[in-house]
PDB file of N, CA, C, O and CB in Angstrom:
ATOM      1  N   LEU A   1     -25.574 -14.338  13.963  1.00  0.00           N
ATOM      2  CA  LEU A   1     -24.565 -14.612  14.592  1.00  0.00           C
ATOM      3  C   LEU A   1     -23.537 -15.435  13.783  1.00  0.00           C
ATOM      4  O   LEU A   1     -22.335 -15.231  13.950  1.00  0.00           O
ATOM      5  CB  LEU A   1     -24.980 -15.175  15.707  1.00  0.00           C
ATOM      6  N   HIS A   2     -24.006 -16.401  12.871  1.00  0.00           N
ATOM      7  CA  HIS A   2     -23.216 -17.106  12.054  1.00  0.00           C
ATOM      8  C   HIS A   2     -22.602 -16.135  11.049  1.00  0.00           C
ATOM      9  O   HIS A   2     -21.378 -16.170  10.925  1.00  0.00           O
ATOM     10  CB  HIS A   2     -23.974 -18.201  11.434  1.00  0.00           C
ATOM     11  N   ALA A   3     -23.153 -15.463  10.478  1.00  0.00           N
ATOM     12  CA  ALA A   3     -22.582 -14.159   9.644  1.00  0.00           C
ATOM     13  C   ALA A   3     -21.576 -13.560  10.239  1.00  0.00           C
ATOM     14  O   ALA A   3     -20.460 -13.450   9.729  1.00  0.00           O
ATOM     15  CB  ALA A   3     -23.543 -13.056   9.415  1.00  0.00           C
ATOM     16  N   PHE A   4     -21.923 -13.097  11.444  1.00  0.00           N
ATOM     17  CA  PHE A   4     -20.671 -12.445  12.025  1.00  0.00           C
ATOM     18  C   PHE A   4     -19.420 -13.376  12.527  1.00  0.00           C
ATOM     19  O   PHE A   4     -18.342 -12.855  12.816  1.00  0.00           O
ATOM     20  CB  PHE A   4     -21.142 -11.628  13.238  1.00  0.00           C
ATOM     21  N   LEU A   5     -19.591 -14.498  12.595  1.00  0.00           N
ATOM     22  CA  LEU A   5     -18.639 -15.615  12.912  1.00  0.00           C
ATOM     23  C   LEU A   5     -17.625 -15.566  11.499  1.00  0.00           C
ATOM     24  O   LEU A   5     -16.401 -15.459  11.434  1.00  0.00           O
ATOM     25  CB  LEU A   5     -19.556 -17.247  13.169  1.00  0.00           C
ATOM     26  N   CYS A   6     -18.539 -15.677  10.527  1.00  0.00           N
ATOM     27  CA  CYS A   6     -18.002 -15.929   9.080  1.00  0.00           C
ATOM     28  C   CYS A   6     -17.107 -14.519   8.632  1.00  0.00           C
ATOM     29  O   CYS A   6     -16.073 -14.466   7.965  1.00  0.00           O
ATOM     30  CB  CYS A   6     -19.436 -16.220   7.927  1.00  0.00           C
ATOM     31  N   ALA A   7     -17.775 -13.581   9.155  1.00  0.00           N
ATOM     32  CA  ALA A   7     -16.770 -12.229   8.826  1.00  0.00           C
ATOM     33  C   ALA A   7     -15.576 -12.060   9.639  1.00  0.00           C
ATOM     34  O   ALA A   7     -14.544 -11.565   9.186  1.00  0.00           O
ATOM     35  CB  ALA A   7     -17.518 -10.846   9.042  1.00  0.00           C
ATOM     36  N   LYS A   8     -15.709 -12.475  10.854  1.00  0.00           N
ATOM     37  CA  LYS A   8     -14.623 -12.467  12.001  1.00  0.00           C
ATOM     38  C   LYS A   8     -13.581 -13.297  11.232  1.00  0.00           C
ATOM     39  O   LYS A   8     -12.424 -12.905  11.080  1.00  0.00           O
ATOM     40  CB  LYS A   8     -15.120 -13.196  13.599  1.00  0.00           C
ATOM     41  N   GLN A   9     -14.055 -14.475  10.751  1.00  0.00           N
ATOM     42  CA  GLN A   9     -13.071 -15.581  10.315  1.00  0.00           C
ATOM     43  C   GLN A   9     -12.459 -15.056   9.194  1.00  0.00           C
ATOM     44  O   GLN A   9     -11.236 -15.193   9.190  1.00  0.00           O
ATOM     45  CB  GLN A   9     -13.699 -16.981   9.977  1.00  0.00           C
ATOM     46  N   SER A  10     -12.937 -14.507   8.261  1.00  0.00           N
ATOM     47  CA  SER A  10     -12.509 -13.960   7.039  1.00  0.00           C
ATOM     48  C   SER A  10     -11.497 -12.965   7.294  1.00  0.00           C
ATOM     49  O   SER A  10     -10.425 -12.896   6.692  1.00  0.00           O
ATOM     50  CB  SER A  10     -13.603 -13.402   6.281  1.00  0.00           C
ATOM     51  N   LEU A  11     -11.936 -12.103   8.331  1.00  0.00           N
ATOM     52  CA  LEU A  11     -11.026 -11.084   8.493  1.00  0.00           C
ATOM     53  C   LEU A  11      -9.672 -11.420   9.283  1.00  0.00           C
ATOM     54  O   LEU A  11      -8.611 -10.811   9.148  1.00  0.00           O
ATOM     55  CB  LEU A  11     -11.742 -10.032   9.139  1.00  0.00           C
ATOM     56  N   ALA A  12      -9.901 -12.447  10.088  1.00  0.00           N
ATOM     57  CA  ALA A  12      -8.779 -13.204  10.669  1.00  0.00           C
ATOM     58  C   ALA A  12      -7.697 -13.651   9.550  1.00  0.00           C
ATOM     59  O   ALA A  12      -6.477 -13.489   9.552  1.00  0.00           O
ATOM     60  CB  ALA A  12      -9.372 -14.490  11.417  1.00  0.00           C
ATOM     61  N   ILE A  13      -8.636 -14.337   8.485  1.00  0.00           N
ATOM     62  CA  ILE A  13      -7.653 -15.019   7.456  1.00  0.00           C
ATOM     63  C   ILE A  13      -6.851 -13.981   6.635  1.00  0.00           C
ATOM     64  O   ILE A  13      -5.645 -13.977   6.388  1.00  0.00           O
ATOM     65  CB  ILE A  13      -8.476 -15.956   6.402  1.00  0.00           C
ATOM     66  N   ARG A  14      -7.705 -13.199   6.311  1.00  0.00           N
ATOM     67  CA  ARG A  14      -6.992 -11.723   5.502  1.00  0.00           C
ATOM     68  C   ARG A  14      -5.777 -11.200   6.401  1.00  0.00           C
ATOM     69  O   ARG A  14      -4.663 -11.023   5.907  1.00  0.00           O
ATOM     70  CB  ARG A  14      -8.263 -10.221   5.385  1.00  0.00           C
ATOM     71  N   PHE A  15      -6.018 -10.997   7.565  1.00  0.00           N
ATOM     72  CA  PHE A  15      -4.859 -10.599   8.348  1.00  0.00           C
ATOM     73  C   PHE A  15      -3.783 -11.397   8.456  1.00  0.00           C
ATOM     74  O   PHE A  15      -2.644 -10.946   8.575  1.00  0.00           O
ATOM     75  CB  PHE A  15      -5.172 -10.359   9.523  1.00  0.00           C
ATOM     76  N   TYR A  16      -4.062 -12.635   8.423  1.00  0.00           N
ATOM     77  CA  TYR A  16      -2.957 -13.801   8.574  1.00  0.00           C
ATOM     78  C   TYR A  16      -2.260 -13.711   7.125  1.00  0.00           C
ATOM     79  O   TYR A  16      -1.029 -13.686   7.112  1.00  0.00           O
ATOM     80  CB  TYR A  16      -3.684 -15.507   8.911  1.00  0.00           C
ATOM     81  N   PHE A  17      -2.879 -13.665   6.045  1.00  0.00           N
ATOM     82  CA  PHE A  17      -2.262 -13.627   4.879  1.00  0.00           C
ATOM     83  C   PHE A  17      -1.398 -12.287   4.820  1.00  0.00           C
ATOM     84  O   PHE A  17      -0.257 -12.349   4.361  1.00  0.00           O
ATOM     85  CB  PHE A  17      -3.287 -13.764   3.786  1.00  0.00           C
ATOM     86  N   ARG A  18      -1.819 -11.310   5.188  1.00  0.00           N
ATOM     87  CA  ARG A  18      -0.981  -9.958   5.155  1.00  0.00           C
ATOM     88  C   ARG A  18       0.151 -10.082   5.837  1.00  0.00           C
ATOM     89  O   ARG A  18       1.207  -9.718   5.321  1.00  0.00           O
ATOM     90  CB  ARG A  18      -1.653  -8.767   5.719  1.00  0.00           C
ATOM     91  N   ILE A  19       0.112 -10.611   7.097  1.00  0.00           N
ATOM     92  CA  ILE A  19       1.352 -10.829   7.884  1.00  0.00           C
ATOM     93  C   ILE A  19       2.241 -11.952   7.144  1.00  0.00           C
ATOM     94  O   ILE A  19       3.465 -11.904   7.269  1.00  0.00           O
ATOM     95  CB  ILE A  19       0.967 -11.288   9.430  1.00  0.00           C
ATOM     96  N   GLN A  20       1.694 -12.859   6.454  1.00  0.00           N
ATOM     97  CA  GLN A  20       2.441 -13.823   5.994  1.00  0.00           C
ATOM     98  C   GLN A  20       3.143 -13.386   4.903  1.00  0.00           C
ATOM     99  O   GLN A  20       4.336 -13.690   4.889  1.00  0.00           O
ATOM    100  CB  GLN A  20       1.757 -14.894   5.739  1.00  0.00           C
ATOM    101  N   THR A  21       2.610 -12.604   3.770  1.00  0.00           N
ATOM    102  CA  THR A  21       3.138 -12.214   2.666  1.00  0.00           C
ATOM    103  C   THR A  21       4.133 -11.135   2.949  1.00  0.00           C
ATOM    104  O   THR A  21       5.094 -11.012   2.188  1.00  0.00           O
ATOM    105  CB  THR A  21       2.142 -11.849   1.780  1.00  0.00           C
ATOM    106  N   ALA A  22       3.956 -10.181   4.189  1.00  0.00           N
ATOM    107  CA  ALA A  22       4.930  -9.231   4.583  1.00  0.00           C
ATOM    108  C   ALA A  22       6.222  -9.911   4.866  1.00  0.00           C
ATOM    109  O   ALA A  22       7.287  -9.599   4.331  1.00  0.00           O
ATOM    110  CB  ALA A  22       4.472  -8.460   5.756  1.00  0.00           C
ATOM    111  N   ALA A  23       6.047 -10.944   5.817  1.00  0.00           N
ATOM    112  CA  ALA A  23       7.117 -11.848   6.194  1.00  0.00           C
ATOM    113  C   ALA A  23       7.926 -12.370   5.025  1.00  0.00           C
ATOM    114  O   ALA A  23       9.151 -12.250   4.995  1.00  0.00           O
ATOM    115  CB  ALA A  23       6.558 -12.987   6.938  1.00  0.00           C
ATOM    116  N   ILE A  24       7.239 -12.938   4.082  1.00  0.00           N
ATOM    117  CA  ILE A  24       7.804 -13.656   3.088  1.00  0.00           C
ATOM    118  C   ILE A  24       8.509 -12.604   2.368  1.00  0.00           C
ATOM    119  O   ILE A  24       9.700 -12.858   2.185  1.00  0.00           O
ATOM    120  CB  ILE A  24       6.832 -14.461   2.271  1.00  0.00           C
ATOM    121  N   SER A  25       8.051 -11.380   1.866  1.00  0.00           N
ATOM    122  CA  SER A  25       8.859 -10.597   1.324  1.00  0.00           C
ATOM    123  C   SER A  25       9.940  -9.754   1.952  1.00  0.00           C
ATOM    124  O   SER A  25      10.759  -9.052   1.359  1.00  0.00           O
ATOM    125  CB  SER A  25       8.181  -9.970   0.774  1.00  0.00           C
ATOM    126  N   ARG A  26       9.813  -9.931   3.196  1.00  0.00           N
ATOM    127  CA  ARG A  26      11.013  -9.221   4.147  1.00  0.00           C
ATOM    128  C   ARG A  26      12.115 -10.427   4.113  1.00  0.00           C
ATOM    129  O   ARG A  26      13.305 -10.129   4.023  1.00  0.00           O
ATOM    130  CB  ARG A  26      10.446  -8.800   6.005  1.00  0.00           C
ATOM    131  N   ILE A  27      11.724 -11.727   4.183  1.00  0.00           N
ATOM    132  CA  ILE A  27      12.667 -12.775   4.077  1.00  0.00           C
ATOM    133  C   ILE A  27      13.420 -12.897   2.545  1.00  0.00           C
ATOM    134  O   ILE A  27      14.555 -13.353   2.409  1.00  0.00           O
ATOM    135  CB  ILE A  27      11.869 -14.099   4.454  1.00  0.00           C
ATOM    136  N   ILE A  28      12.724 -12.491   1.620  1.00  0.00           N
ATOM    137  CA  ILE A  28      13.089 -12.487   0.173  1.00  0.00           C
ATOM    138  C   ILE A  28      14.263 -11.295  -0.019  1.00  0.00           C
ATOM    139  O   ILE A  28      15.299 -11.370  -0.680  1.00  0.00           O
ATOM    140  CB  ILE A  28      11.657 -12.179  -0.795  1.00  0.00           C
ATOM    141  N   SER A  29      13.845 -10.375   0.636  1.00  0.00           N
ATOM    142  CA  SER A  29      14.640  -9.048   0.422  1.00  0.00           C
ATOM    143  C   SER A  29      16.031  -9.211   1.250  1.00  0.00           C
ATOM    144  O   SER A  29      17.065  -8.594   0.991  1.00  0.00           O
ATOM    145  CB  SER A  29      13.721  -7.651   1.004  1.00  0.00           C
ATOM    146  N   LEU A  30      15.844 -10.236   2.380  1.00  0.00           N
ATOM    147  CA  LEU A  30      16.955 -10.361   3.350  1.00  0.00           C
ATOM    148  C   LEU A  30      17.891 -11.216   2.528  1.00  0.00           C
ATOM    149  O   LEU A  30      19.087 -10.930   2.583  1.00  0.00           O
ATOM    150  CB  LEU A  30      16.537 -11.031   4.830  1.00  0.00           C
ATOM    151  N   ASP A  31      17.469 -12.321   1.704  1.00  0.00           N
ATOM    152  CA  ASP A  31      18.126 -13.301   1.012  1.00  0.00           C
ATOM    153  C   ASP A  31      18.821 -12.548  -0.010  1.00  0.00           C
ATOM    154  O   ASP A  31      20.038 -12.645  -0.169  1.00  0.00           O
ATOM    155  CB  ASP A  31      17.237 -14.376   0.487  1.00  0.00           C
ATOM    156  N   PHE A  32      18.009 -11.733  -0.768  1.00  0.00           N
ATOM    157  CA  PHE A  32      18.711 -11.003  -1.785  1.00  0.00           C
ATOM    158  C   PHE A  32      19.972 -10.100  -1.086  1.00  0.00           C
ATOM    159  O   PHE A  32      21.025 -10.045  -1.721  1.00  0.00           O
ATOM    160  CB  PHE A  32      17.595 -10.045  -2.574  1.00  0.00           C
ATOM    161  N   ARG A  33      19.894  -9.540  -0.056  1.00  0.00           N
ATOM    162  CA  ARG A  33      20.955  -8.746   0.542  1.00  0.00           C
ATOM    163  C   ARG A  33      22.100  -9.570   0.777  1.00  0.00           C
ATOM    164  O   ARG A  33      23.183  -9.082   0.456  1.00  0.00           O
ATOM    165  CB  ARG A  33      20.542  -8.102   1.794  1.00  0.00           C
ATOM    166  N   ILE A  34      22.088 -10.520   1.184  1.00  0.00           N
ATOM    167  CA  ILE A  34      22.936 -11.618   1.544  1.00  0.00           C
ATOM    168  C   ILE A  34      23.647 -12.221   0.254  1.00  0.00           C
ATOM    169  O   ILE A  34      24.862 -12.379   0.140  1.00  0.00           O
ATOM    170  CB  ILE A  34      22.081 -12.702   2.288  1.00  0.00           C
ATOM    171  N   TYR A  35      22.734 -12.513  -0.644  1.00  0.00           N
ATOM    172  CA  TYR A  35      23.395 -12.845  -1.945  1.00  0.00           C
ATOM    173  C   TYR A  35      24.335 -11.694  -2.661  1.00  0.00           C
ATOM    174  O   TYR A  35      25.426 -11.950  -3.170  1.00  0.00           O
ATOM    175  CB  TYR A  35      22.250 -13.219  -2.922  1.00  0.00           C
ATOM    176  N   MET A  36      23.726 -10.366  -2.618  1.00  0.00           N
ATOM    177  CA  MET A  36      24.362  -9.475  -3.010  1.00  0.00           C
ATOM    178  C   MET A  36      25.894  -9.226  -2.319  1.00  0.00           C
ATOM    179  O   MET A  36      26.897  -8.953  -2.978  1.00  0.00           O
ATOM    180  CB  MET A  36      23.479  -8.499  -2.903  1.00  0.00           C
ATOM    181  N   MET A  37      25.854  -9.359  -1.050  1.00  0.00           N
ATOM    182  CA  MET A  37      27.020  -9.345  -0.035  1.00  0.00           C
ATOM    183  C   MET A  37      27.912 -10.402  -0.691  1.00  0.00           C
ATOM    184  O   MET A  37      28.945 -10.130  -1.303  1.00  0.00           O
ATOM    185  CB  MET A  37      26.580  -9.738   1.622  1.00  0.00           C
ATOM    186  N   LEU A  38      27.446 -11.564  -0.519  1.00  0.00           N
ATOM    187  CA  LEU A  38      28.428 -12.739  -1.306  1.00  0.00           C
ATOM    188  C   LEU A  38      28.937 -12.227  -2.502  1.00  0.00           C
ATOM    189  O   LEU A  38      30.145 -12.015  -2.605  1.00  0.00           O
ATOM    190  CB  LEU A  38      27.657 -14.133  -1.748  1.00  0.00           C
ATOM    191  N   GLN A  39      28.096 -11.985  -3.494  1.00  0.00           N
ATOM    192  CA  GLN A  39      28.796 -11.527  -4.823  1.00  0.00           C
ATOM    193  C   GLN A  39      29.868 -10.393  -4.655  1.00  0.00           C
ATOM    194  O   GLN A  39      30.907 -10.455  -5.313  1.00  0.00           O
ATOM    195  CB  GLN A  39      27.690 -10.981  -5.844  1.00  0.00           C
ATOM    196  N   ALA A  40      29.635  -9.373  -3.796  1.00  0.00           N
ATOM    197  CA  ALA A  40      30.548  -8.453  -3.667  1.00  0.00           C
ATOM    198  C   ALA A  40      31.915  -9.091  -3.118  1.00  0.00           C
ATOM    199  O   ALA A  40      33.010  -8.832  -3.617  1.00  0.00           O
ATOM    200  CB  ALA A  40      29.987  -7.397  -2.818  1.00  0.00           C
ATOM    201  N   ALA A  41      31.725  -9.930  -2.066  1.00  0.00           N
ATOM    202  CA  ALA A  41      32.946 -10.561  -1.401  1.00  0.00           C
ATOM    203  C   ALA A  41      33.854 -11.442  -2.354  1.00  0.00           C
ATOM    204  O   ALA A  41      35.083 -11.517  -2.366  1.00  0.00           O
ATOM    205  CB  ALA A  41      32.457 -11.473  -0.214  1.00  0.00           C
ATOM    206  N   MET A  42      32.824 -12.157  -3.234  1.00  0.00           N
ATOM    207  CA  MET A  42      33.634 -12.978  -4.259  1.00  0.00           C
ATOM    208  C   MET A  42      34.408 -12.206  -5.376  1.00  0.00           C
ATOM    209  O   MET A  42      35.499 -12.571  -5.814  1.00  0.00           O
ATOM    210  CB  MET A  42      32.680 -13.926  -4.973  1.00  0.00           C
ATOM    211  N   ALA A  43      33.736 -11.120  -5.780  1.00  0.00           N
ATOM    212  CA  ALA A  43      34.379 -10.321  -6.894  1.00  0.00           C
ATOM    213  C   ALA A  43      35.660  -9.741  -6.637  1.00  0.00           C
ATOM    214  O   ALA A  43      36.225  -9.082  -7.510  1.00  0.00           O
ATOM    215  CB  ALA A  43      33.555  -9.255  -7.286  1.00  0.00           C
TER     216      ALA A  43
END
């Protein structure tokens, strides 16, 4: 039972990190897009 709980916890942690990294990369790409738009507007 203990091993099952540990496996479940590690799976949840891995899932959480995957979601977090996906969200972070999406935010970074969005920031980059906004930055490029601002550069184009200023030019």
